[in-house]
N, C-alpha and C positions, 0 to 999 in steps of 0.2 A: 178289538177296536178301541182307540183312544177316545177320551171324553170329547175332545174338540171335533173328532170325526163324527161321533154320534150327534152332537149338537148341530153340526152343519147339515146332516141328513134330516134331522128333526125340522130345521128351518125350511128345507126343501119341501117336506110334506105339508108344512103350514102354508107355504106359498101356493101349493097345488090345491089343497082341500079346505084350508081355513081353520081346520080343527084336527086334533089328534087324540088318540086314546092310549093310556098307559099300557094296557094289556097287549094291544096290537104292536106297539113299539117294542115291548119286552120280547115278544116272539120274533119280531123282525130282526132285532139286533142280538138275539140269543143271550140276553142278559136278564138280571133280576128287575122286578118292578120297582124295588127301592132305588136301584141305580137310575132308572128312567125318571123317577120322581125327583131325585137330586138334580138331574139335568134340567128338568122343567123348572125347578125352583131357581136354579142359576139363571136360566134364560128369562124368567119372569123378573128377577132382580135387575137384569140388564135392559129390561124394557121391550123384550121381543114378543111376549105372549102374556096371557092371563090364564092362570090355572083354574080348572073347573073340577067338579067331582069326577074322578076317573080319567082325567085328561087335561087338555088345554085348548084355548082358541087363540087365533092370531089377533094381534091388536089392530090389524087392518080392518077387521070386521067391525071394530068399534070406532074407527076413524072416519067420520063422515064430513070432516071440515075441509078436505082438500079435493080438488078436481084432478090433481095430477095422477097420471098412471103409475108414478113411482112413489112408493111409501118410504119415508126416511126413517129407518131404524137408527137407534143410537150407534155411535161409532164402534163400540165394543162388539155389538151384535153384527154389524156389517163386516167386521174383521173376520168373523167366523164363516160368513157366506163365501163360498168359492175360495177358501183360504189357500188351498194347494195351488190353484191357478195364479193367485196373487203372488205367492212366493216364487213361482216359476217366472213370472214377469219381472219381479224385482231382482232375481238372480241374473237375468239378462241385462237389466238396466244398469247395474253397478259396473258392468264391463265397459260402459261409456265414460265412467268417471276417471279422470286422470289425476296424477299426483300434482298437487298445488291448486286444484280447482276450488272455486267458490260456487256453492250449489244452493239454490232455493229448493225447499221441499214443502209441498202443501200439506194440508191436513186432510187425509183421506184414509180409507180402510185398506187401500192398496199400498201407498207409499210408506205406511207405518212399518212394513216388513223390510224396507231397504237396509236398515242398520245391520241386521243379522248376516248380511252377505258381503259387507264391506271388508276388503283385505286389511288386516291390522296395520301394515306398514304404509298404507296410503295416507298422505297428508292432505286433508280436505277441510274446508270451512263450510259448515252447514248453517243456513239461515231458515228458520221455520216458525210458523205459528201453531205447530202441532205439539201439544203436550204429550200425546201418545207416542209420537216418533221419538221424542226425547227420552221417554220412559223406556222404550225398546232399546234405544242406543245405550242407556245406562247398564244394560245387561250384557253388553258386548265389550270387546277390547277396543277402547277408544283413545288409546295412548296418543296417537298422532292426529286426532280430530279436534276441531274447535266448533262448538255449537253456540249459535246466537239465537235466542228466543225473542220473537217480536212481541211487544207488549200490547195491552189493550184490555177490553172486557173479556171475561172468561165465560165460555160456553160449556157447562158441565156435561151436556148431552153429547156434544161433539169433541170434547176434550181439546179445545182450541181457544185461541185469542182472536178477537176481531175488532172492527171499528178503527182503532188506532194502529192496528197491525200493519196496514198498507202504508200509512204515513211513517211509521217507525222504520219501514224497510226502504224508504225513499233515498237513503244515502248509499244503497248497495246496488251494484251492477254486476251480477254474477255471471259466471261462464255458462252455467246450465241451470235449467229449471225442470223439476220433476213434479208433475201434477196428475190428478185423475179427475173424473167427472161422473155425472150421473148418466149421461147419454151422449152418443155420437149420432147426430141426426143426418139423414140422407139429404137434408136441406142445407148441407155444407156448414154446419155449426156444431159447437159443443154446448151442452146445457148442464145445469146443476139444479139442486133442490134447496140449497141454502143461500139466501141473499147475502148473509154475513160472510160466508166463505168466498162468494163470487168476487167481491170487491178486492180481497187480498190476492186471490189467484190472478185477477186481471193485472194487478201491479206486477206480480211475479213474471207473468208472461211478457209484458211490455219491456221490463228491465233486463231480461236475460238474453244472452247471445244465442243460445240454442234452447228449444223447448221440447221436452219429451212428455208425451201423454202415455200414461200407464193405464191400460184399460182391458179388462178381461172380456171374454166373448159375449157376456150378457149385456154389455153396454152399447153394442152396435144396433143401429136403427131404433134407438130409444130417444124420446124427448123428455127433458125435465121441465121444471117451471120457469127457470131463469136462464137467459142467454149468457154464456160465458165468453166465447170468442168464436171467430170463424176459422176455417181450415188454413187460411193464409198465415196464421200465427204459429202453426204447429210444424215442427221439423221432423219429428219421429213419432210414430205410434208403436208402442211395444205391447203385444197382446199374447195370449196363451195358445196352446196347441189345439184347443177345442173350437177356435174361431172357424166359422163356416165361410169358405171363399166367396160365396154369393153375397154375404153380408158386407163385404169390403168393396164391392164393385164400384160404388159411388166415390171411392177414393182414388180410382185409377187415373183420373185426369187431373190429379193434384200433384204437388211437389213433395208430398209427405212420403217419407220412407217407412214402410211397414216392416216391423221386426217380429217374426214369429217362426215357429217350426215349419210353416208352410213355405217359407222363402227358399 
């Protein structure tokens, strides 16, 4: 099992139980205790947990400041959660990008995986406030790609720019917009957990000809703290193969096209 796979499973155990033990994890993953300790050290450095004697506890147990049902991990940690599903979604999403497109990409733990699936010969201009997306793109063949980074204040937790980012993007009217969110509510709206990200995403949505929401199965029937947009603004929802059909029922009377392996 690769390190990222173990870390993803460790985060699942933390979500369920709030705490974990090194000995139990070592037996579970058939690996050494030292390997588990290294994984926990990495996750602590990324802000996912606090190490204790013989294990670790979730930072959710220490976070009493928010009434939201969604805890906002740092972006690097969120990128580990459900990473295989997020990659599956992004692989589907790039098939909608055409040669010559101008594309907005938001800052999220899902869209950050888009770059690794882009066909090298595709000529595309990307506009983003996501430092992480740009970093991922730098590891790929970007010969025919142009990247425009929106300026503003830097958020080190989310690896993004904000405040001036939406104003900086006001001269652009892209063909497509790829965003994610914290939750897809049965009350016909999308929600998020960062007020700073919301303002930039709202501009991206309003300015784009087509809007694609990239959301894994855990986002359905969830409410975040801040309203992002209603369903009328979304053209496509691309999700993963683990989505439960019943969780999409409230989308049936909309004009949104659902893209998943269930189609």
